[in-house]
C-alpha positions as CSV (number, residue, x, y, z in Angstrom):
1,X,-33.8,8.0,19.7
2,X,-34.1,7.5,15.9
3,X,-32.0,4.8,14.4
4,X,-30.2,7.3,12.1
5,X,-29.1,9.2,15.2
6,X,-28.0,5.9,16.8
7,X,-26.1,4.9,13.7
8,X,-24.3,8.3,13.6
9,X,-23.4,8.0,17.3
10,X,-22.1,4.4,16.9
11,X,-20.1,5.6,13.9
12,X,-18.6,8.5,15.8
13,X,-17.8,6.4,18.9
14,X,-16.2,3.6,16.8
15,X,-14.1,6.2,14.9
16,X,-12.8,7.8,18.1
17,X,-12.0,4.4,19.7
18,X,-9.8,3.6,16.7
19,X,-8.5,7.0,15.9
20,X,-7.0,8.1,19.2
21,X,-4.8,5.0,19.8
22,X,-3.7,4.8,16.2
23,X,-2.8,8.5,16.3
24,X,-0.7,8.1,19.5
25,X,1.0,4.9,18.1
26,X,1.9,6.7,14.9
27,X,3.2,9.7,16.9
28,X,5.2,7.5,19.2
29,X,6.8,5.2,16.6
30,X,7.5,7.6,13.8
31,X,9.2,11.0,13.5
32,X,6.4,12.5,11.5
33,X,5.4,16.0,12.4
34,X,2.8,18.6,11.6
35,X,-0.6,17.1,10.5
36,X,0.8,13.8,9.0
37,X,0.3,11.6,12.1
38,X,-3.4,12.7,12.2
39,X,-3.8,12.2,8.5
40,X,-2.4,8.7,8.5
41,X,-4.4,7.8,11.6
42,X,-7.5,9.1,9.8
43,X,-6.8,6.9,6.8
44,X,-6.2,3.8,8.9
45,X,-9.3,4.5,10.9
46,X,-11.4,4.8,7.8
47,X,-10.3,1.3,6.9
48,X,-10.5,-0.4,10.3
49,X,-13.5,1.1,12.0
50,X,-17.0,-0.5,11.5
51,X,-19.6,1.2,9.4
52,X,-23.1,1.7,10.7
53,X,-26.2,2.6,8.7
54,X,-30.0,2.8,9.3
55,X,-32.0,1.5,6.4
56,X,-35.8,1.3,5.8
57,X,-36.8,-2.3,5.2
58,X,-40.2,-4.0,4.7
59,X,-40.2,-4.8,8.5
60,X,-39.4,-1.2,9.4
61,X,-36.2,0.7,10.0
62,X,-33.2,-1.4,10.9
63,X,-29.6,-0.7,11.9
64,X,-26.9,-2.5,10.0
65,X,-23.1,-2.8,10.6
66,X,-20.3,-3.7,8.2
67,X,-16.8,-4.4,9.4
68,X,-13.7,-5.9,7.7
69,X,-13.2,-8.3,10.5
70,X,-16.7,-9.8,10.3
71,X,-17.9,-11.5,7.1
72,X,-21.0,-9.9,5.5
73,X,-23.4,-7.3,6.9
74,X,-24.9,-7.7,10.4
75,X,-28.3,-6.5,11.6
76,X,-28.1,-4.9,15.0
């Protein structure tokens, strides 16, 4: 599997892992209706979920992760 595909899958999985619980918490603790709980869960997930990216370096293609809870950028 190419690293770009892996980065996309990691990004998707991390988004889902954060989005679903946040969506249910917002729905449970607020009286918002229509698309607002999903919208606010989407915004919170954009901030909280880690970002993955495959980048071509001198040593070859590498997978990197950036997250607000970890200082700097990590190579995976």
